[in-house]
N, C-alpha and C positions, 0 to 999 in steps of 0.2 A: 600417553603418559596426561600430565598433567595440563597438555594444550588442547584445545579445542577448538571447532570450527566448523558453523553453522553452513554447507557449498553453495544454498541458493539462495543467498546474500551477493555471495560473487559474481554467481551467476546473473543475476538482476545488473549486477550495469557492468557485463560485459555482455550481455543479449542488446545492453545500447547503442553498446561503441559498437556492436557488429551492427543492428540497423542503422545505426547514422550513418556509418558508411557506407548500406544498399543503397539506400533510401539517398545519399546526397549522392550515388554516383548515379540512379537512374533518374533523379527527381525529373524529368522531360517527359518520362514517358510513367510514370507508375502507376497513373491509370489505366494501363493494360493491365490484362488479368493475371498474365504469369508471372509478373513481377510481386502481387499481389499475395501466389501460391507458395513464392520462393521466399518469400519474405516471412509467411508465413509457416512455414517449412524450421525457417530459423529456427523460430520459439516453440513450436510443436516436438520437437526432437526433446529440450532441455524438459518442457511443460510434460510431458507421457513420466518420464521417471521422475519429477520429482513430484505428481500423482501416486506414483509409487511410494513414494516415501512414506506415508501420502503426507501432503502439505496444499490443502487447495488453499488456502489467502494468497502465496505467492503464484504459485499459478492466475490467481485472477489478477494477481497484480501486472506479472509478466503479459498478459493478452490482452490486457487494458492499455497496459503502454502502448506495443506494437498497434491497438489497435485507432491511440489516437495522435501517434506520429503517420501511420497513413492517412488520417483523415488530414491535418495538415500538410504531408506531404503533397494532399492536392485526388485522395480516392474519391470516385463518384457515387454518388449517392446512393445509387441501383445496385452498385456492387458491400455495400456494409449494408442493406436491407436483406441482400440475399445470403450474405455470412451472416446477419442476426437472427434468422430460419435453420440455417445451417447451425449454430452454436445451440439453438431449442431443441433441436433432431437431439446432437450431444450430449442434454443435459439429461433430457429422455432417457436417450439409454444408459447414460450414466450412472442414473437414477437406478435403472431393472439392476443393471451388470458390474458399473465401474464402484460409485462410493461406497462407502467403509459404514457400518452400521450408524457408529457413533456419530460422521457425518452427516446422514439424515435424520439424525436425532438430533442436529443441532440447528439443520432446516426448521425438523416442526416446532421445535423449541422454542423459533424465530419467529415463530407465527406465531405460538401460546406458549410463555414462556412459565405459566402460570397453573398451564397442567401439571407440569413438576417439577413443582413448588423446588424439592427437598434432592431430586434428579439430576436433570438434564439443564432447569433452568434457574436451577440455585445461584448459579452464578451472576446472573443474567439482572436476579432479584435481588441481591445484594449489592451488586454496583449501581441499578440504580436506587436503591435507598440509601446510597455513601455519596454519592452525587446529591439527591434531595437532599439528605440531610445537612450538607456545609452551609445551605444559605448565599449568604450575601460577603459577606464576610471569611465563611468558614470557621472551625473550632480549631484552628492551631493548627503549626508544625509539627507534627512531629502525638499529636490530640484525636484523630481522628480513630472513635469508638471501630466502625464498623471494620476497618482496614487492621487497628493497633489490639484489635483484640483478636484477629484472622476472622473472622465471620467472611473477610472479600478474596478469595482465593486467584495466587495469581496476581497480587499485589505490585510486583516489584517487573513483571513486563506486562501481559494482556492486561490488563483492568488499574494499570497506572498514573489514567487520566482520573479515573474514583475519584484514587485517592488523593489528588490534587484537589480537586472539586469540594473534596468533604474537606479535607484540611486549610485550605485558602478563600474556597469561597467563589461565587463571584467571579468576582474580583479577581484573584487569581486568575482564572480560565482566559477571564478577559485579556490579562496581561499574556499568560501563554500562549494561545493561540495568533495574540495582535504579535508577537516575537515572529510564530510561522508565519504568516502573512508576510509583514516582511523579508523576511529572509525568501520568500519564493516573488517575491518583488522586483530583490534584486536579481536573484537565477531568470528569470524576464527578459528584465534589461540589458545579462549577458548577454543572453539567446540572441535578443531583437542587434544587436552591435557587434555580432558576430562577425568575423570578418568571409567566411566562405559557409558554406555549406553545411558540410562535415562539423563545422563546430558552433553551427548554429542548431541543428537532430542531436547532438550532443546533448545540450544544455538544456530542449527541449524533454528528452527522453532522462533527465535525470531532475529534475523542476517536476515532469509525472509522479516518477519511483517515491518521492519525495509526500506528495501530496495527494497519494493513493495511500501512502503511511498511514496519514497525521488521517481524513477522514475518514477511510475504515476502522482506522481502531477508537477512533474518535467516536464514529458509528454505534461499533459492537458493546462500548461502554454504556450509553445511553438507552441499547436493546434497538435501536433501530436496522438493523444490520448484525445478520449472524459471526458469533461465535465462531473466528476462523486460524486464529493463532499470531496476528501481525503486530509487533511492533511497534509501541511512537517513537519513531526517530528523535537520537538525542535526547530522551528520557525512560525510556525502558532501559530495562536492566535486560545486558546480551553483547558481550566481547564484537563479533565477529559484525552487527549491524552497524555498529557505531566503529566498528576502525573501514568500515567500505562506506559510511554516509559520509568519514571526513575522507575518505580516496577520494569522492564523489567532490567536492568540494573543491580541493587542492586543485583537479581537474579545473575545477570551474574558473578559478584562478587564475590557472594558465589562461585557457579562454578569451577570460576577462584584460590579461596585460598584454594580449597582439588581438584584442580586438579595434577595428576601425574608429570608434568616437567616445572617449572620453575626458 
């Protein structure tokens, strides 16, 4: 009907809960290889299904959350190096047989967007132009030429940061990123004061999810990261992401209410 749902957004939060539960239960022996592979299997199954969608950006978010949560829980560095080598091998295999043609084009365009300025590189070029033209104070809310004249594609979702930079300028971007930093700092305090390991891992996982969404979206708007379709938290249009983000904040509020010291 009229109701739409992006399942991958809910999967991100569910996987954080699963990983938090597993890592808190085996926190004293998480350095053992078997726990690394078991926790990795929890992430690998949905990641495989998401790749079939395909949604490479969400897979990158899931894998990054899993890896950093492992590092925080006590993963040994030699294990990390082994996994990075495995990841490089899998990337090579995926490039040959797994990635779609448009996904390969995005990675190639990331290296040289001006190689195809009217095709694959168009989005990134227009985004960079919009950000640069905003100057210090911007062109005014609703007066951005790149965005309002529809030179900038996906201005309400993937490239909404470029719209903010063009219309509100460097000052607007500074305040926007300051609000995000303040939110991240508050979530960090929630994790630091959590009553038990499960709550702490859960808060850390949510923090990582929000951080990666912001970093990846801003980076791909600036042309320093491939365009992978990650929304900007609380700003991009999209009901599923916003609803899941607010659910995550509700979980954090519950952790805060039951924290040790506030």
